[in-house]
C-alpha positions in Angstrom: -12.0 -14.6 3.5 -8.3 -13.9 2.7 -7.3 -10.4 1.9 -5.8 -10.2 -1.6 -3.4 -8.0 -3.5 -4.6 -6.1 -6.6 -3.0 -8.2 -9.2 -3.7 -6.2 -12.4 -1.9 -2.9 -12.7 -4.8 -1.5 -14.6 -7.0 -2.1 -11.5 -4.3 -0.5 -9.3 -4.5 2.6 -11.4 -8.3 2.5 -11.5 -8.4 2.3 -7.7 -6.1 5.4 -7.5 -8.3 7.3 -9.9 -11.5 6.2 -8.1 -10.2 7.4 -4.8 -9.0 10.7 -6.3 -12.4 11.4 -7.9 -14.8 10.0 -5.3 -13.0 10.6 -2.0 -10.1 13.0 -1.5 -6.6 13.3 -2.8 -5.6 12.2 0.7 -7.1 8.7 0.3 -5.7 8.4 -3.3 -2.2 9.4 -2.2 -2.4 7.1 0.8 -3.2 4.3 -1.6 -0.4 5.3 -3.9 2.2 5.6 -1.1 0.9 2.4 0.6 1.4 0.4 -2.6 5.0 1.8 -2.9 6.3 1.5 0.6 4.8 -1.9 1.7 4.0 -0.8 5.3 1.2 -2.1 7.4 -1.7 0.4 7.5 -1.0 1.5 11.1 2.6 2.3 10.2 1.6 4.0 6.9 -1.0 6.2 8.6 1.5 7.3 11.3 3.9 8.8 8.8 4.6 12.5 9.2 5.7 15.2 6.8 8.7 15.8 9.0 9.9 12.3 8.2 9.8 13.0 4.4 12.6 15.7 4.3 15.4 13.2 4.0 16.2 10.5 1.4 15.0 7.6 3.7 12.4 7.1 6.4 13.1 5.0 9.5 10.3 3.8 11.6 9.7 1.4 14.5 7.0 -1.1 13.2 4.0 -1.1 15.5 3.4 -4.8 15.2 7.0 -6.1 15.5 8.8 -3.3 17.2 11.6 -3.7 14.7 13.2 -0.8 12.9 12.4 -0.4 9.3 14.2 1.9 6.9 13.1 2.5 3.3 14.0 5.0 0.6 11.7 7.8 -0.4 11.3 7.2 -4.2 10.5 9.8 -6.8 6.9 8.5 -6.9 6.5 8.8 -3.2 8.1 12.3 -3.1 5.8 13.5 -5.8 2.8 12.1 -3.9 3.9 13.9 -0.7 4.1 17.1 -2.7 0.5 16.6 -4.0 -0.6 16.0 -0.4 1.1 19.3 0.7 -0.8 21.1 -2.0 -4.1 19.4 -1.0 -3.8 20.5 2.6 -2.6 24.1 1.6 -5.7 24.4 -0.7 -7.9 23.6 2.3 -6.0 26.1 4.4 -4.9 23.3 6.7 -1.6 22.8 8.5 -1.0 19.1 8.5 1.5 17.1 10.6 0.6 13.7 9.3 0.6 12.7 5.7 -2.9 11.4 6.0 -4.3 13.7 8.6 -7.9 13.9 9.5 -9.4 17.2 8.4 -13.0 16.7 9.6 -14.4 19.5 11.9 -14.7 17.0 14.7 -11.1 15.7 14.5 -9.1 18.6 13.0 -8.1 20.0 16.4 -6.8 16.6 17.6 -3.9 16.4 15.1 -4.3 12.8 14.2 -4.2 10.7 11.1 -7.3 9.2 9.5 -8.2 5.8 11.0 -7.6 2.5 9.4 -11.3 1.8 9.3 -12.0 5.0 7.3 -9.4 4.0 4.7 -10.6 0.4 4.7 -14.1 1.5 3.9 -12.9 3.7 1.0 -10.9 0.8 -0.5 -13.8 -1.7 0.0 -16.2 0.7 -1.7 -13.8 1.3 -4.5 -13.3 -2.4 -5.0 -17.1 -2.9 -5.2 -17.7 0.0 -7.6 -14.8 -1.0 -9.8 -16.0 -4.6 -9.9 -12.9 -6.2 -8.4 -13.6 -9.7 -7.4 -11.0 -10.1 -4.6 -11.3 -9.2 -1.0 -9.6 -5.8 -0.8 -8.8 -3.8 2.3 -5.9 -1.7 3.8 -3.6 -4.7 3.9 -4.0 -5.1 0.1 -1.7 -2.1 -0.5 1.2 -4.0 1.2 0.3 -7.2 -0.6 0.0 -5.4 -3.9 3.5 -4.2 -3.6 4.8 -7.7 -2.8 2.8 -9.3 -5.6 4.1 -6.9 -8.2 7.6 -7.0 -7.0 7.6 -10.8 -7.3 5.9 -10.6 -10.7 8.6 -8.2 -11.9 11.3 -10.6 -10.9 12.3 -9.6 -7.4 13.9 -12.4 -5.5 11.4 -14.0 -3.1 14.1 -14.0 -0.4 14.4 -10.2 -0.5 10.6 -9.8 -0.4 10.5 -12.3 2.5 13.1 -10.2 4.4 11.2 -6.9 3.7 8.0 -8.4 5.1 9.9 -10.0 8.1 8.4 -13.4 7.2 10.0 -16.6 8.5 9.7 -18.6 5.3 9.3 -18.2 1.5 6.2 -20.2 1.6 4.5 -17.7 4.0 5.6 -14.9 1.7 4.3 -16.6 -1.5 0.9 -17.3 0.2 0.8 -13.7 1.6 1.3 -12.1 -1.8 -1.3 -14.3 -3.4 0.7 -16.8 -5.3 -2.1 -19.4 -5.4 -2.5 -23.0 -6.4 -3.5 -21.9 -9.9 -0.4 -19.7 -10.2 1.8 -22.7 -9.3 -0.1 -24.9 -11.7 0.5 -22.3 -14.5 4.3 -22.6 -13.7 4.2 -26.2 -14.8 2.4 -25.3 -18.0 4.6 -22.3 -18.9 7.8 -24.1 -18.0 7.4 -27.5 -19.7 10.8 -28.8 -20.8 10.8 -30.0 -24.4 13.2 -32.9 -23.9 12.1 -35.5 -26.4 
């Protein structure tokens, strides 16, 4: 089953609230940042607080080995501050933005695992009644879908995702057959 973006912004906000209330602020802020920086989950979870002191972050993507540079937006910076407060309230010195704080893993100084985050998102999806298949990749796809819906040029989205064609990007962000059919309906030319 294809992993989907979360298409409705109300559902994106509901997922953030669910994670904040039913898991920890760490998972909620991971979701928020993940939906704003469009990284693969492995790259997202490897982000460190030390990388957040400048205006931009540069990483080497784990999957492609390519350098990726992106700005730290106001929303992301505010989220990072909430994460700092969360760890401080636990008396915890975190290196990673999404550091594991369990008694078993705390001494290892490592981020939470992709599976942990995926389980939280899947559970949230089920509890919230979202019909699509949601997992950690949905954060990246959600960013792409909403960027496209807000009028971003598909060529720029394609470049950001390092895709080889527009078709791959459109399929990736969940522009489905029904969406394409709706284009015909919404853009009928009244000629005669």
